[in-house]
N, C-alpha and C positions, 0 to 999 in steps of 0.2 A: 595541814594536807601538806604531804610529802611533795616535792618535786621529782617529777619523772625523770630519770637522768639513764642513758644506754651507755655498757661499755664498747669503748672503742673495739668495733670488731677484731681490729687485727691484733691488736693487744692482748683480748680476749682468747682469740685462736693458740698466740703463741703459748699465753700463761697456761691453758688448758692441755695442748701438747707436749708439756713440759720442758719449754723456752725461756722461763723467766726471763734469763738476761737479755734474750733476743728482745723482748719486748718492753725491756728496760721497766720494768716493774717487780718488785719484791712480793712474795708471796703473801706478806701481811698487808702490804700496800697497794693494793691493786688500784690504780687511780682511775677515775669514773669521769667520761668527757660528756658533756651534753650537746645533743644533737636535736635538731628543732623537731619539734613532734609533726608528722605529717596532717595529723589533724588540724594543725594550728592554719593549715593553707586555706584560704577561701576556693570553696567547692561551688561547682554548678547547683542552681536550687533544683531541686527534685520536679517541678513543674517542667524544664525545658524539654523538648521532645531532641532523640538522640539525632544526629545529623542524617537526611537522607542518601541513600544509598545510590551511587550511580548508577545509570542504567548498564554498564559495563559489569560492575559487580551484582547487580540484581541478574543478570545474564547469567555469568559464570555461577552463580551460587543456585540457579532455577537448573543448569545442567548438572553440576555436584548430585543435587539433591531430585534428579530424574522428575523434576514438575513440568511435563511435555506441554502442558495446557501455559503456563507462565513463559516457556521458551517460545513457543507460537507467538504470544501475544506480543511479547518484545519484538521480536522480525518484523511481524508487522506493523506494528506502531513506528519503526524504525524506517521502514521502508513508504509508508504513507507520507512520513514527515519528509523526506528527500526529493519528492516531486517524482517519482517515476524513477530513478536512478539506480536499478534494482541490482545490476552485478556489482558494481563500486561499494554500494553500502552492504550490502551481504557479505562481499570479501572481506570488508573491515571487520563485519561482526564476528564471522565464522574465525576468521583468518590471525586478525589483530589485537582482537579484545584477549588479553592473557592477564596470566599472574607473573607474578616476578621472577618464576621460576619456568615462565613458557609453557604454561599448562594453558590450552586452548578449552574453552566450553565441551569441544567433542572431545577431547580427552578427559575429563573430567568423567563426563556420562560412560567412555569406555571403561573406564579405569572401576567406577561403580558398580558396573554390571547392568545400566538401564539401555538395554534392547531398544525398545520401542525409541526411545529419543534417538539411541543411535543410530536406528533405521532412518528415522524424520530427517535427520542432521545429513544424513550421505543422499538423501535427493536432493541436496544443491550440488550441483557442478562446480559452484564457487569454493566447496570445501578442499582445501589443501591438505589431502593425505599424506604429504612427506613431509610436511610440519615435523621439528621435532623440539622437545623440551631443551631445557641445558644441561640436562644429561646426556642428551645425544638421544632419547626413546621416541619413538615415533606411535602413533594411536594405537599400533596394534601390539607392540611390546607392552605399552600401559595396560593394556587390556587384559593380557597376559599374567600381569603382576596385582591383577585388581586385589586390595590388602583383605577384606574380610569374606569374601565369595568363594562358593564352593566348586569346585572344579567345572561342574556342569555350564554355570552360569559365567563362568569366563572363558568358556569352549563356545557358549553361543554368540556372546559378542564377538569374541574373536575371529569365528567363521564368518558373521555378517562381515566385519572390517576386512578380510582377508578376499572374499568374495567380492569386494568392492575395488580392492584393490587390484584386484587380476582383470576384471571387468575394462578397468582402467589404465592397463599395463602399466602397472605402477610396481618394481619391486622394494621389499619392506626389508633392506639389509643394512645394516648399519654402516654410516656414511662417516 
């Protein structure tokens, strides 16, 4: 059985681009370099369960997918565990649980047009509607940019957010 070898990617790229001199190989003498096979590494047995998602990840995922019941359950479980310190715990869940890009669960729900979830999250006075992601967008701007949503879905969610901004006396202008 022949030993598998891979062509050095840089040499192959240069060779096929017609720059054989840069790759220091001749057309008839293409050199092969052996790289360890990826399959030679030991992999985890298939019986192992994938790592459990953190509560924060579950919350963000539930918001992204519009799973209102899962969001309610996570909020209830977290509040019960904290001996009645509702406001600080809710502030953390609603405002500090973010992705690396600064998107909160509320922003995910707004972006994906989950009107009922957006309305539910807006019932919490602890929700900071002035928060912005790393691109400087607030929830209203994110709702308006909803990816695969039709115009009506975007406007329904954006209207709900805009009404709440007005109730709270908040301006949604770029900072």
